[in-house]
N, C-alpha and C positions, 0 to 999 in steps of 0.2 A: 511318801514320809519327807516330809520339809522340814530338812535340820538351817538352811541359809541363815536365819537370823539367832540360831543359839548357839552362845558362845558356853564353850567350856572348855577346861588343860585337860580333861582326859576325854578318850573315846572308846567304846568297849570294841570296837570292831573297825575294820575298812573294809567296806560294800565290794564282794566281787561277786555279783549275780552269774550264778551257775543256769544251767537248762532244767527248766521242769519239764518234766515228763507228763504227760497225759493225766495218771492215777493221782500225780502230787496235786497238779490242777484241778482236779476234783474232788479231793480231800478238802484243799483250801477251801473251796466253792462250800462246799456239804457241810464239811465238819468243824470249820473256825467259827461261824457263828454258836456253838454247840459247846466249844473247849476254849475258845479265843478269848483274850481280854485286850477291850481296845484300850491304848494308852490315853490317861489322861494327865493335867497339870492338877492334881490335888489326891490326897491320901485316898486309899481305897480301905475297908474293910476285910482282908482275904475271907475273913471266917463266915462271914456273910456271903461273899464269892461261893465258896465250897459247901457253905451251908450247913459248918460245925465248926466246933469249938478244936481241932487238932492242933499237932505240932506243925508248923509251916517251913517248907526248904526249897531254896529259890537254886534254882540250876543257872550260870552265865555263862553264854556261847556252848550251847546243846550241839550243836554240827547237826548232824543227821540222827539227834537224839535217841544212837543206839544204846547206849548206858540210861538214860533218862527214863523212857518206859519200862526197861529193866529191873531199875530201881524201885520205880514206884508200884508194879506190880508187887516186887516182894517186900513191899512194906504200906500196906492197907491202910493202916491207921493213921501215917502222914500225908500231909498233903505238899505236893509239889509244884512248883510254877516254875515253867521254862521260858529262859528270854533271849530272842534269836531274830536276828534281823533278814537272815538270810530263807529267801521262799524254798529255793527247793528244801531244805530242810526242814523247814517248819512244816510243807506240805507233807513230806518224809515221817515226821514224828504223829501227826494226823492221821497216816495210815495206821502206824502200828498202835498207836489209841484206840482206834476202832478192830483192828484184827485182834487186839489181843486183853478187849473191854477193859481197860485202865479209867476207873472214874474218878481217881485221884487225883489227875496232871490236868494244868491248864496252861496256856500257851500265851504269850505277851511277844508282840515282833514289833520293839522299839530298841533303840540305843539302851542298853542296862543301867549306864551310869544316870541316865535322867530317869529310869524307870525306879530304881532303889533312891535316888535323893528326891522325889518329887511324891510318889506313889505310896512307898513302904514306910509304916509309922514306924516310929524308933521302939527298940526293946521288944520285937516282935516276930523276928526270926529265930527259928531255930537252929540252921543251917546254910550255909551256902558252899556249893560244888564249882570250881571253876576247874574245868579236866581241861587239859591239854591246849590252854590257851596260845596265840598266834608268840614264839617267843623272840620276833623281830631280831635275830642274830646278830645284826649288823649292829656294830658300835654305837654307831650316829643315828640308829634309828631305835637305840634303848628305851626313849622318852616316851616312844609309841606303846611301851607294854602297858598292859591294863594294873597290872602290879604295880601302884605306885601309892607311897605313902599318905598320900591322898584320898584313893579310893577306899584304901584296908582300914584308915580311921572312920569314914563311910560306911564300911561294912560295919565295922564292931558297933557303930553310932546304930544301927538297926536292929544288932543282934541282941537278944535276949539273955543273962546273967545265964552261963551254963553251955550258950551256944557255940557253934564252931565254924569255922571258915577250914576247908578242906580244898586244897588244889595238888594237882598232878602234875609233871610234865615232865620230857623225853629229852631234856636241853640242861644238863647239866649246871650251864652257866645260869640259866632261869632259873633252876631250883636255887643256888646258891646267892639268886639274888633276889628270890622268895623269903626265902629265910631271913633275910639281914631286914628286908622291908618289916615282914609283919614281927619280926624283934623289935624293932624300932616301937611299935605298936603299944605303950605299956597297958591298955586292958587286955590282952590277948597274952595267953600262954600255950609254951608249945606241948604238945601230948608226949613227945616223943622222950621216952626215959633217958635217952642220950640229948637231947635238946638240937635233934636233926631231922631225921626223916623215920618214915613210919613204914611199916609191910602193908601192902595195900590192903585195906579193909575186905571182909565179902562182898560186902555190899555193892563195890565197885567192880563190876563186870570188865573184863578184858576186851578193847575193841579187836577186830581183825588185824589194823594196822599195827597195835602195840603188842599184840603176840608176834607178829613178823618180826616187829625191831625185837623182841625179845630174843626169837631164835636166834635171830644174826648175831646177838651178843649187846645190844644196845640195854642203855642202863632207864630205867622210870623210878621218878623219886614223887613220893606221896609224903604231904604235911598237911598236919591237922593243929589246928590252933582253936584253942578256946576261950572264952570271953570271960574273966574273973569278976 
């Protein structure tokens, strides 16, 4: 993927290429042509790609896809698009798609900011999921966080009225940052009765990493804003 000549203020990732297992490599070769969508610098019709007019939800930075396939499997009447750049994660999710016969999930391997800006029509998405993005906990690195005012504005632009943005983090400082940033977007409203965090929705499964942290007393914060 050549991003050398692309100018942007936000990137959705920092490329840390892990080792690809033989199973992941095999899945990439066999299954990406079936479940993958190539990046293009023009709008796409997601309903045509899924061959139906269902609600569309996009997950940004799905990692190894643990939550992604489970959510899609449990909600067959919604179509899901996962965006990730790391090959091991893409391969791992493709393996899960095949193993669990998940038919309502597609993958794009590219920078999420460019995908959303250039490929996704305005007012077309029912929801965005961003679970445990890199917190960039050092203050001098906060500008690298994906949750920035400009990016939230872009997400809001792509959401249909009534659509939502669901964020989750295990860094309290980032949770506060998320609340402050989303609150500044006037087209979005916090769904929490107390205007801060919500209890983890049933549809978001616990990861092994998250469950281990909870057992150690670490906090996890879920935030959902809806477009009005």
